[in-house]
One Martini backbone bead per residue (centre of mass of N, CA, C, O) as a GRO file, in nm:
protein
  271
    1MET     BB    1  10.839   3.620  12.276
    2LYS     BB    2  10.932   3.890  12.399
    3LYS     BB    3  10.836   4.071  12.163
    4VAL     BB    4  10.537   3.991  12.167
    5LEU     BB    5  10.482   4.100  12.453
    6LEU     BB    6  10.563   4.392  12.392
    7ILE     BB    7  10.354   4.441  12.172
    8LEU     BB    8  10.104   4.385  12.355
    9PHE     BB    9  10.152   4.638  12.541
   10ILE     BB   10  10.032   4.852  12.342
   11LEU     BB   11   9.726   4.808  12.421
   12VAL     BB   12   9.797   4.966  12.724
   13LEU     BB   13   9.822   5.250  12.663
   14ASN     BB   14   9.795   5.558  12.719
   15ILE     BB   15   9.490   5.769  12.719
   16SER     BB   16   9.253   6.017  12.573
   17PHE     BB   17   9.219   6.066  12.244
   18ALA     BB   18   9.149   6.043  11.912
   19GLN     BB   19   9.305   5.891  11.656
   20THR     BB   20   9.548   5.646  11.632
   21LYS     BB   21   9.849   5.531  11.493
   22GLN     BB   22  10.043   5.227  11.535
   23PHE     BB   23  10.396   5.175  11.486
   24VAL     BB   24  10.609   4.891  11.453
   25TYR     BB   25  10.963   4.872  11.525
   26ASP     BB   26  11.267   4.736  11.431
   27TYR     BB   27  11.580   4.802  11.595
   28ILE     BB   28  11.901   4.777  11.448
   29SER     BB   29  12.235   4.791  11.601
   30VAL     BB   30  12.585   4.923  11.592
   31PRO     BB   31  12.764   5.063  11.845
   32ASP     BB   32  13.044   4.918  11.751
   33SER     BB   33  13.264   4.934  11.483
   34THR     BB   34  13.473   4.702  11.603
   35GLN     BB   35  13.178   4.520  11.644
   36LYS     BB   36  12.978   4.418  11.391
   37ASN     BB   37  12.853   4.145  11.533
   38VAL     BB   38  12.730   4.345  11.745
   39THR     BB   39  12.395   4.365  11.840
   40GLU     BB   40  12.091   4.560  11.868
   41SER     BB   41  11.749   4.537  11.997
   42GLU     BB   42  11.443   4.738  11.937
   43ILE     BB   43  11.139   4.867  12.025
   44MET     BB   44  10.960   5.093  11.815
   45LEU     BB   45  10.741   5.382  11.817
   46LEU     BB   46  10.469   5.516  11.602
   47ASN     BB   47  10.260   5.792  11.653
   48ILE     BB   48   9.966   5.893  11.460
   49ASN     BB   49   9.815   6.197  11.383
   50LYS     BB   50   9.687   6.489  11.247
   51GLU     BB   51   9.918   6.676  11.409
   52LYS     BB   52  10.118   6.428  11.493
   53SER     BB   53  10.422   6.269  11.606
   54GLU     BB   54  10.553   5.972  11.797
   55TYR     BB   55  10.886   5.869  11.897
   56PHE     BB   56  10.973   5.554  12.072
   57SER     BB   57  11.050   5.351  12.329
   58LEU     BB   58  10.911   5.097  12.489
   59ASN     BB   59  11.095   5.061  12.736
   60ARG     BB   60  11.096   5.363  12.810
   61TYR     BB   61  10.796   5.387  12.853
   62ILE     BB   62  10.771   5.185  13.084
   63THR     BB   63  10.966   5.334  13.275
   64ASP     BB   64  10.824   5.620  13.275
   65SER     BB   65  10.549   5.517  13.383
   66THR     BB   66  10.654   5.419  13.656
   67LEU     BB   67  10.781   5.685  13.752
   68PHE     BB   68  10.525   5.858  13.723
   69ASP     BB   69  10.345   5.698  13.919
   70GLY     BB   70  10.536   5.718  14.166
   71LYS     BB   71  10.538   6.029  14.183
   72LYS     BB   72  10.226   6.066  14.233
   73LYS     BB   73  10.270   5.884  14.511
   74GLY     BB   74  10.567   5.973  14.640
   75PHE     BB   75  10.779   5.812  14.490
   76VAL     BB   76  11.127   5.699  14.466
   77LEU     BB   77  11.250   5.579  14.169
   78MET     BB   78  11.459   5.354  13.999
   79PRO     BB   79  11.596   5.292  13.727
   80PRO     BB   80  11.687   5.056  13.527
   81ASN     BB   81  11.976   4.854  13.446
   82LYS     BB   82  11.907   4.938  13.121
   83LYS     BB   83  11.941   4.937  12.791
   84MET     BB   84  11.814   5.229  12.618
   85SER     BB   85  11.642   5.448  12.445
   86ASN     BB   86  11.626   5.815  12.472
   87ASP     BB   87  11.479   5.870  12.207
   88ARG     BB   88  11.271   6.137  12.096
   89VAL     BB   89  11.009   6.221  11.847
   90ASN     BB   90  10.845   6.524  11.744
   91LYS     BB   91  10.610   6.582  11.489
   92ILE     BB   92  10.487   6.817  11.271
   93SER     BB   93  10.259   6.852  11.055
   94TYR     BB   94  10.376   6.996  10.774
   95SER     BB   95  10.677   7.024  10.901
   96LYS     BB   96  11.020   7.092  10.992
   97LYS     BB   97  10.946   7.065  11.281
   98ILE     BB   98  11.112   6.942  11.574
   99GLU     BB   99  11.126   6.728  11.872
  100PHE     BB  100  11.414   6.650  12.053
  101ILE     BB  101  11.449   6.382  12.292
  102THR     BB  102  11.716   6.361  12.532
  103GLN     BB  103  12.021   6.218  12.680
  104ILE     BB  104  12.291   6.369  12.876
  105GLY     BB  105  12.365   6.174  13.089
  106PHE     BB  106  12.154   6.335  13.342
  107THR     BB  107  12.027   6.509  13.103
  108LYS     BB  108  11.735   6.657  12.980
  109TYR     BB  109  11.652   6.725  12.634
  110PHE     BB  110  11.484   6.989  12.443
  111VAL     BB  111  11.495   6.998  12.084
  112ASP     BB  112  11.505   7.235  11.843
  113GLU     BB  113  11.424   7.140  11.499
  114ASN     BB  114  11.526   7.125  11.148
  115VAL     BB  115  11.390   6.898  10.896
  116ASP     BB  116  11.510   6.862  10.540
  117LEU     BB  117  11.466   6.617  10.330
  118LYS     BB  118  11.640   6.478  10.046
  119TRP     BB  119  11.505   6.291   9.784
  120LYS     BB  120  11.554   5.983   9.592
  121LEU     BB  121  11.379   5.814   9.342
  122TYR     BB  122  11.289   5.469   9.256
  123PRO     BB  123  11.198   5.186   9.031
  124GLU     BB  124  11.181   5.023   9.319
  125TYR     BB  125  11.061   4.704   9.474
  126ILE     BB  126  10.899   4.589   9.773
  127THR     BB  127  10.778   4.372  10.037
  128ILE     BB  128  10.597   4.485  10.337
  129LEU     BB  129  10.342   4.369  10.491
  130ASN     BB  130  10.192   4.367  10.193
  131TYR     BB  131  10.354   4.618  10.100
  132LYS     BB  132  10.430   4.836   9.860
  133ALA     BB  133  10.777   4.938   9.811
  134GLN     BB  134  10.975   5.219   9.766
  135LYS     BB  135  11.262   5.365   9.664
  136ALA     BB  136  11.498   5.568   9.869
  137THR     BB  137  11.729   5.847   9.903
  138THR     BB  138  11.969   5.983  10.152
  139VAL     BB  139  12.113   6.248  10.362
  140PHE     BB  140  12.198   6.184  10.717
  141GLY     BB  141  12.411   6.235  10.974
  142GLY     BB  142  12.659   6.126  10.783
  143ARG     BB  143  12.457   5.944  10.607
  144LYS     BB  144  12.355   5.688  10.395
  145TRP     BB  145  12.017   5.624  10.277
  146THR     BB  146  11.771   5.354  10.261
  147ALA     BB  147  11.434   5.354  10.152
  148TRP     BB  148  11.094   5.231  10.221
  149PHE     BB  149  10.776   5.315  10.074
  150ALA     BB  150  10.414   5.341  10.137
  151LYS     BB  151  10.141   5.469   9.969
  152ASP     BB  152   9.913   5.300  10.132
  153ILE     BB  153  10.049   5.481  10.368
  154PRO     BB  154   9.937   5.818  10.426
  155PHE     BB  155  10.243   5.896  10.548
  156GLN     BB  156  10.501   6.153  10.600
  157ASP     BB  157  10.672   5.915  10.761
  158GLY     BB  158  10.882   5.788  11.041
  159PRO     BB  159  11.149   5.701  11.186
  160TYR     BB  160  11.255   5.916  11.376
  161LYS     BB  161  11.352   6.186  11.149
  162PHE     BB  162  11.197   6.051  10.922
  163LYS     BB  163  11.069   6.206  10.613
  164ASN     BB  164  10.902   6.324  10.310
  165LEU     BB  165  10.728   6.092  10.195
  166PRO     BB  166  10.468   5.934   9.984
  167GLY     BB  167  10.490   5.760  10.255
  168LEU     BB  168  10.555   5.521  10.462
  169ILE     BB  169  10.823   5.413  10.639
  170VAL     BB  170  10.919   5.057  10.645
  171LYS     BB  171  11.226   5.105  10.560
  172ILE     BB  172  11.561   5.171  10.705
  173GLU     BB  173  11.913   5.220  10.595
  174ASP     BB  174  12.234   5.227  10.610
  175GLU     BB  175  12.510   5.156  10.426
  176SER     BB  176  12.639   4.972  10.680
  177LYS     BB  177  12.403   4.853  10.863
  178SER     BB  178  12.400   4.998  11.161
  179HIS     BB  179  12.096   5.102  11.081
  180VAL     BB  180  11.772   4.937  11.133
  181PHE     BB  181  11.439   4.982  11.008
  182GLU     BB  182  11.134   4.783  11.070
  183LEU     BB  183  10.827   4.695  10.997
  184LYS     BB  184  10.590   4.482  11.215
  185GLY     BB  185  10.333   4.681  11.283
  186ILE     BB  186   9.967   4.758  11.309
  187LYS     BB  187   9.754   5.000  11.488
  188ASN     BB  188   9.425   5.062  11.549
  189THR     BB  189   9.274   5.355  11.711
  190ASP     BB  190   9.047   5.561  11.924
  191TYR     BB  191   9.318   5.671  12.050
  192ASP     BB  192   9.515   5.868  12.214
  193PHE     BB  193   9.848   5.989  12.329
  194ILE     BB  194  10.042   6.015  12.640
  195TYR     BB  195  10.342   6.101  12.745
  196PRO     BB  196  10.535   6.041  13.009
  197ASN     BB  197  10.681   6.300  13.246
  198PRO     BB  198  10.876   6.268  13.524
  199PHE     BB  199  11.093   6.523  13.423
  200GLN     BB  200  10.957   6.802  13.343
  201ASP     BB  201  11.099   6.995  13.571
  202GLN     BB  202  11.412   6.912  13.439
  203LYS     BB  203  11.412   7.039  13.176
  204ILE     BB  204  11.600   7.137  12.870
  205SER     BB  205  11.573   7.402  12.648
  206ILE     BB  206  11.708   7.391  12.309
  207GLY     BB  207  11.899   7.428  12.052
  208TYR     BB  208  12.080   7.264  11.827
  209LYS     BB  209  12.361   7.402  11.864
  210GLN     BB  210  12.365   7.357  12.169
  211PHE     BB  211  12.348   7.054  12.165
  212VAL     BB  212  12.610   6.993  12.011
  213LYS     BB  213  12.792   7.116  12.225
  214ALA     BB  214  12.700   6.941  12.466
  215TYR     BB  215  12.771   6.666  12.339
  216LYS     BB  216  13.075   6.711  12.286
  217ASN     BB  217  13.149   6.780  12.583
  218TYR     BB  218  13.059   6.513  12.700
  219ARG     BB  219  13.257   6.329  12.541
  220LYS     BB  220  13.512   6.464  12.667
  221ASN     BB  221  13.344   6.530  12.969
  222PRO     BB  222  13.107   6.352  13.140
  223LEU     BB  223  13.196   6.479  13.453
  224ALA     BB  224  13.212   6.802  13.473
  225ASN     BB  225  12.950   6.839  13.682
  226SER     BB  226  13.085   6.610  13.917
  227ILE     BB  227  13.351   6.670  14.076
  228ASN     BB  228  13.191   6.751  14.369
  229SER     BB  229  13.006   6.457  14.402
  230TYR     BB  230  13.255   6.303  14.568
  231PRO     BB  231  13.287   6.193  14.861
  232ASP     BB  232  13.403   6.075  15.121
  233GLN     BB  233  13.447   5.719  15.220
  234THR     BB  234  13.301   5.466  15.443
  235ASP     BB  235  13.267   5.150  15.485
  236SER     BB  236  13.147   4.874  15.669
  237SER     BB  237  13.471   4.793  15.708
  238GLY     BB  238  13.639   5.082  15.728
  239ASN     BB  239  13.703   5.182  15.444
  240PHE     BB  240  13.884   5.433  15.299
  241ARG     BB  241  13.770   5.690  15.049
  242LYS     BB  242  13.838   5.907  14.821
  243GLY     BB  243  13.664   6.107  14.616
  244SER     BB  244  13.879   6.138  14.389
  245ASP     BB  245  13.902   5.830  14.335
  246ILE     BB  246  13.606   5.777  14.261
  247PHE     BB  247  13.597   5.972  14.028
  248ARG     BB  248  13.814   5.840  13.845
  249GLU     BB  249  13.664   5.573  13.809
  250GLU     BB  250  13.405   5.683  13.692
  251LYS     BB  251  13.531   5.830  13.450
  252LYS     BB  252  13.642   5.575  13.315
  253LEU     BB  253  13.376   5.435  13.264
  254TRP     BB  254  13.251   5.656  13.081
  255GLU     BB  255  13.477   5.660  12.868
  256ASN     BB  256  13.440   5.361  12.781
  257LYS     BB  257  13.143   5.385  12.696
  258ILE     BB  258  13.192   5.604  12.474
  259GLN     BB  259  13.406   5.452  12.302
  260LYS     BB  260  13.177   5.220  12.227
  261ASP     BB  261  12.997   5.473  12.124
  262ASN     BB  262  13.093   5.510  11.779
  263ASN     BB  263  12.787   5.450  11.605
  264ILE     BB  264  12.596   5.665  11.563
  265ILE     BB  265  12.339   5.780  11.380
  266GLU     BB  266  12.478   6.073  11.406
  267ILE     BB  267  12.801   6.082  11.317
  268ASP     BB  268  12.864   6.397  11.287
  269LEU     BB  269  12.879   6.452  11.607
  270ILE     BB  270  13.190   6.289  11.611
  271LYS     BB  271  13.362   6.465  11.368
   0.00000   0.00000   0.00000
């Protein structure tokens, strides 16, 4: 029921102008490779028009919309303490170039990247949402992937950074089934879509090599830029705590979080 309500929310997305198709994917992942029976599920959207496509989390969109509206009204709102994907991908039609938008720690990065996937096609077929889908495989991000694409949906696109097949990717999963995307719905609309950017003035634009370096440094030392951000504190009961002690506790929490996030979609980033 919860997923149905979230999908219905798509009908009221912000609009500006003409002709966008919206594709709804269920994304199931295994964040911790040591606990393969623990999975997470999230609704991801892929909006496609004649010039570009935009891929993003529905929950993240709802959060960013709330923050954006609050900012316009002069309110400072805190995002919910809820795990959701920070990844957004903007692809330019018929181009290798993509814009990968993600968050490392507390910093939002806009990453310019070229993605040119090499696919092998097979005469094998399944049916998804009444569409005949053909099998294809590729290697990306340190993983082997199997995709199913529908020629009857004439977009060379798919979820996340996947693209370049002669039809929309309706399902794709890696060899270990740690990351699985499957199409669950399609909506035609007369409107285009603008993603709200509440932190547009705080973004950092970098190249892919710079991003890889920043990401690896973050995993080694997640609070490297926050060492002096924890002052001494006295709570309401009069208990004094040194800022250095608070920092060590916080650092340990972040390190444990990263340790459990060991099965990321582009696994080569942590090898």
